[in-house]
Legacy VTK file of the C-alpha trace (Angstrom):
# vtk DataFile Version 3.0
C-alpha trace
ASCII
DATASET POLYDATA
POINTS 311 float
1.853 14.524 1.276
1.572 10.993 -0.093
-0.061 10.463 -3.477
-1.991 7.279 -4.182
-3.558 6.033 -7.406
-7.262 5.220 -7.230
-9.060 3.341 -10.006
-12.703 2.686 -10.897
-12.557 -0.675 -12.731
-16.339 -1.022 -13.002
-16.154 1.681 -15.677
-14.303 -0.778 -17.922
-11.073 -2.606 -17.083
-9.754 -6.138 -17.245
-7.368 -7.581 -14.679
-4.514 -7.126 -17.181
-5.341 -3.413 -17.443
-5.351 -3.064 -13.670
-2.059 -4.933 -13.447
-0.494 -2.505 -15.920
-1.688 0.459 -13.862
-0.553 -1.096 -10.581
2.860 -1.924 -12.047
3.254 1.672 -13.267
2.077 2.919 -9.877
4.851 0.951 -8.196
7.587 1.757 -10.693
6.812 5.481 -10.704
7.024 5.811 -6.926
3.416 6.349 -5.895
2.505 5.266 -2.384
-0.390 2.911 -3.130
-2.807 1.402 -5.624
-6.460 1.413 -4.590
-9.606 0.417 -6.399
-13.326 0.846 -5.958
-15.593 -2.066 -5.034
-18.473 -1.944 -7.521
-20.193 -4.480 -9.752
-22.011 -2.120 -12.142
-20.740 0.766 -14.299
-22.024 4.299 -14.033
-22.976 6.027 -17.255
-20.866 3.789 -19.543
-21.004 0.241 -20.914
-18.217 -0.894 -18.597
-16.869 -3.594 -20.911
-15.514 -6.222 -20.426
-17.513 -6.244 -17.176
-16.867 -6.001 -13.452
-13.887 -7.424 -11.633
-14.001 -8.366 -7.960
-12.021 -6.051 -5.697
-10.444 -8.654 -3.434
-9.692 -11.144 -6.198
-7.960 -8.305 -8.037
-5.960 -7.300 -4.976
-4.986 -10.913 -4.282
-3.471 -11.110 -7.760
-1.716 -7.768 -7.385
-0.401 -8.833 -3.985
1.719 -11.439 -5.758
2.692 -9.259 -8.713
3.864 -6.151 -6.833
6.340 -5.788 -4.007
6.189 -2.287 -2.491
2.957 -0.380 -2.962
0.138 -0.477 -0.441
-3.061 -2.106 -1.725
-6.638 -1.365 -0.724
-10.230 -0.419 -1.413
-12.204 2.809 -1.356
-14.526 1.382 -0.177
-15.492 -2.276 0.151
-19.280 -2.432 0.431
-20.490 -4.011 3.664
-23.575 -5.206 1.767
-21.523 -7.431 -0.563
-20.044 -9.918 1.891
-20.605 -11.511 5.283
-18.147 -10.116 7.828
-16.544 -13.431 8.813
-15.609 -14.552 5.278
-14.589 -10.977 4.451
-12.172 -10.917 7.398
-10.704 -14.225 6.171
-10.278 -12.958 2.594
-8.658 -9.655 3.553
-6.338 -11.340 6.062
-5.249 -13.776 3.362
-4.538 -10.972 0.871
-2.552 -9.203 3.583
-0.473 -12.364 4.030
-0.060 -12.728 0.260
1.217 -9.145 0.005
3.611 -9.379 2.930
1.520 -6.964 4.984
0.616 -4.232 2.481
-3.193 -4.172 2.696
-5.245 -1.196 3.870
-8.911 -1.982 4.353
-11.564 0.554 3.444
-15.100 -0.413 4.435
-18.346 1.458 3.796
-22.088 0.933 3.953
-22.646 0.385 0.221
-24.785 2.895 -1.646
-25.359 1.947 -5.302
-28.796 0.326 -5.325
-28.766 -0.692 -8.998
-25.699 -2.929 -8.682
-27.414 -4.793 -5.871
-30.562 -5.474 -7.871
-28.483 -6.371 -10.952
-26.661 -9.153 -9.097
-29.241 -10.252 -6.539
-27.618 -8.632 -3.505
-29.970 -7.491 -0.709
-30.027 -3.707 -0.276
-31.598 -2.631 3.032
-32.582 0.946 3.814
-29.911 3.399 4.980
-30.610 2.928 8.683
-30.157 -0.828 8.475
-27.088 -0.491 6.253
-25.415 1.685 8.889
-26.353 -0.756 11.629
-24.923 -3.664 9.640
-21.830 -1.595 8.820
-21.191 -0.898 12.498
-21.566 -4.585 13.377
-19.193 -5.544 10.554
-16.568 -3.106 11.839
-16.819 -4.625 15.312
-16.656 -8.194 13.988
-13.808 -7.780 11.519
-11.573 -5.822 13.896
-12.530 -8.208 16.699
-11.587 -11.298 14.686
-8.236 -9.837 13.671
-7.368 -8.568 17.151
-8.277 -11.775 19.000
-5.053 -13.420 20.212
-4.115 -16.728 18.645
-5.525 -19.793 20.420
-8.398 -17.678 21.780
-11.902 -17.457 20.336
-14.167 -14.581 19.351
-17.935 -14.366 19.846
-20.371 -11.625 18.891
-24.096 -11.265 19.396
-25.539 -8.501 17.251
-28.860 -7.717 15.656
-27.748 -8.940 12.230
-24.694 -11.112 12.839
-23.906 -13.702 15.489
-20.555 -15.481 15.872
-19.947 -18.214 18.442
-16.482 -19.371 19.467
-14.822 -18.412 16.197
-11.138 -19.409 16.075
-10.611 -15.968 14.513
-8.234 -17.285 11.878
-6.347 -16.625 9.712
-4.460 -13.666 11.116
-3.309 -10.895 8.796
0.399 -10.301 8.378
0.046 -6.864 9.980
-0.549 -7.019 13.707
-2.874 -6.487 15.300
-4.591 -5.792 11.968
-4.345 -3.898 8.683
-5.143 -0.171 8.812
-8.880 0.540 8.691
-10.208 3.297 6.420
-13.611 4.872 6.921
-14.876 7.681 4.737
-17.878 9.613 3.582
-19.771 12.841 3.959
-22.131 12.019 6.818
-22.167 14.584 9.618
-22.978 12.388 12.630
-22.754 8.600 12.378
-19.742 8.489 10.064
-17.508 10.704 12.257
-18.498 8.702 15.344
-17.572 5.403 13.679
-14.343 6.889 12.332
-13.377 8.064 15.806
-14.008 4.577 17.140
-12.520 2.353 14.424
-10.575 4.263 11.768
-6.848 4.558 11.304
-7.621 6.839 8.368
-10.608 9.034 7.513
-11.215 9.837 3.853
-13.406 12.505 2.256
-14.284 11.547 -1.325
-14.769 14.053 -4.146
-15.541 17.134 -2.105
-14.352 20.733 -2.268
-11.995 22.249 0.281
-14.353 23.886 2.761
-16.665 20.867 3.174
-13.560 18.684 3.487
-12.301 20.862 6.347
-15.702 20.619 8.045
-15.764 16.836 7.796
-12.226 16.578 9.167
-13.314 18.820 12.055
-16.350 16.622 12.741
-14.102 13.566 13.118
-11.736 15.459 15.415
-14.699 16.512 17.537
-15.952 12.917 17.694
-12.480 11.825 18.816
-12.608 14.306 21.699
-16.051 13.028 22.688
-14.785 9.438 22.701
-11.520 10.210 24.470
-9.312 9.437 21.485
-6.356 11.485 20.305
-7.282 12.726 16.822
-3.609 12.774 15.864
-3.836 8.962 15.745
-5.987 9.274 12.599
-4.642 10.023 9.119
-6.857 12.453 7.198
-7.110 12.044 3.439
-9.164 13.018 0.413
-9.981 11.482 -2.967
-10.076 13.713 -6.038
-10.475 13.094 -9.745
-7.281 14.109 -11.531
-6.709 15.401 -15.044
-3.205 16.757 -15.620
-1.531 17.956 -18.786
1.739 19.666 -19.694
-0.298 22.487 -21.245
-3.914 23.518 -21.782
-4.239 21.467 -24.964
-3.141 18.276 -23.226
-5.454 18.967 -20.290
-8.351 19.350 -22.752
-7.408 16.153 -24.581
-7.414 14.149 -21.359
-10.682 15.692 -20.224
-12.298 14.826 -23.561
-11.058 11.233 -23.242
-13.013 10.745 -20.017
-16.027 12.822 -21.064
-15.558 15.489 -18.416
-15.458 19.289 -18.523
-12.183 21.017 -17.715
-14.007 23.799 -15.853
-16.065 21.328 -13.813
-13.027 19.274 -12.830
-10.999 22.372 -11.998
-13.783 23.321 -9.590
-14.510 19.921 -8.091
-11.229 18.043 -8.530
-7.599 18.381 -9.586
-7.418 19.605 -13.165
-4.801 21.638 -14.986
-1.080 21.861 -15.477
1.283 20.317 -12.926
1.800 23.674 -11.195
-1.949 24.270 -10.950
-2.469 20.822 -9.440
0.416 21.299 -7.003
-1.202 24.536 -5.834
-4.516 22.840 -5.108
-2.863 19.880 -3.405
-1.153 22.419 -1.159
-4.544 23.739 -0.123
-5.679 20.218 0.800
-2.520 19.873 2.875
-3.369 23.118 4.664
-6.843 21.687 5.347
-5.233 18.749 7.162
-4.915 16.059 4.495
-1.668 14.110 4.411
-2.738 11.686 1.661
-4.516 12.242 -1.631
-6.099 9.503 -3.705
-5.851 10.518 -7.362
-8.802 9.067 -9.239
-7.555 8.233 -12.737
-10.362 7.396 -15.119
-8.515 6.625 -18.371
-6.618 3.490 -17.342
-4.987 3.156 -20.761
-3.149 6.481 -20.350
-0.015 5.506 -18.446
1.708 8.688 -19.650
-0.702 10.535 -17.369
0.709 8.668 -14.383
4.255 9.423 -15.484
3.492 13.147 -15.720
1.997 13.144 -12.228
4.972 11.210 -10.872
7.635 13.418 -12.411
6.045 16.871 -12.309
3.628 16.801 -9.358
4.777 14.254 -6.792
8.249 15.761 -6.164
6.723 19.180 -5.490
4.239 17.953 -2.869
6.397 15.411 -1.049
7.298 17.839 1.740
3.829 19.335 2.266
LINES 1 312
311 0 1 2 3 4 5 6 7 8 9 10 11 12 13 14 15 16 17 18 19 20 21 22 23 24 25 26 27 28 29 30 31 32 33 34 35 36 37 38 39 40 41 42 43 44 45 46 47 48 49 50 51 52 53 54 55 56 57 58 59 60 61 62 63 64 65 66 67 68 69 70 71 72 73 74 75 76 77 78 79 80 81 82 83 84 85 86 87 88 89 90 91 92 93 94 95 96 97 98 99 100 101 102 103 104 105 106 107 108 109 110 111 112 113 114 115 116 117 118 119 120 121 122 123 124 125 126 127 128 129 130 131 132 133 134 135 136 137 138 139 140 141 142 143 144 145 146 147 148 149 150 151 152 153 154 155 156 157 158 159 160 161 162 163 164 165 166 167 168 169 170 171 172 173 174 175 176 177 178 179 180 181 182 183 184 185 186 187 188 189 190 191 192 193 194 195 196 197 198 199 200 201 202 203 204 205 206 207 208 209 210 211 212 213 214 215 216 217 218 219 220 221 222 223 224 225 226 227 228 229 230 231 232 233 234 235 236 237 238 239 240 241 242 243 244 245 246 247 248 249 250 251 252 253 254 255 256 257 258 259 260 261 262 263 264 265 266 267 268 269 270 271 272 273 274 275 276 277 278 279 280 281 282 283 284 285 286 287 288 289 290 291 292 293 294 295 296 297 298 299 300 301 302 303 304 305 306 307 308 309 310
């Protein structure tokens, strides 16, 4: 089981804060640093304001050396697929080939209206998402000195030089995630190197993993080619008092997080991670919400990570 740190900077974080968390993530031995791709906070003021996911990761690409870097998930509504493929390929080059690219439909309507971003209905968002997957993977996988063209409903590319190429060949790993029962598993079976279930309990997670495996069979793909992962909020403490203190700091209930996430002492969290491993997950994204609490990361690294490494 690999543990990855997942941050939500729209809730309030500067680049310097994210750099401190990413540096701790690397030094403490976690597998990766990921961040959300949002421009508006949820339920808080979110000061000093949003930071852009790929600008952040470009900076971290030059200031870290080992950890994988990526998004859960980049919103397909935010960027045109051609420029997005260029940006992600460049960050992959800047990092020496450490990018993992999570792409989703986009879902948070208010951030779109707040910053003047078009927000189509769900059907159109899925259609655009599917075209973006085809375009971005197509651009990256086109051999050098050849061109790429695409004629879709929403996007048309003619004789693109399909440059620059990412450092990873033929492309960075693609992450697709979500809780949809039909279209999401089908797209994951077609495009994903990793399928992620965000913030869900064990039984629904198992069902979503099974839906992707079924879609792989239907499309003639070996499901063992896909990594299965989950994202869970984490709140760990050496004892009950420390767990409560950390829960209070993020405005969450211990009982609610114990039910819906990873909350408790290291041994309690190890036990639940073991159940996710039994469900088929080989990676867990630990959503840390208090980005000033680097001692929390150290506790997870020293008391949880060694116990789950062999799961």
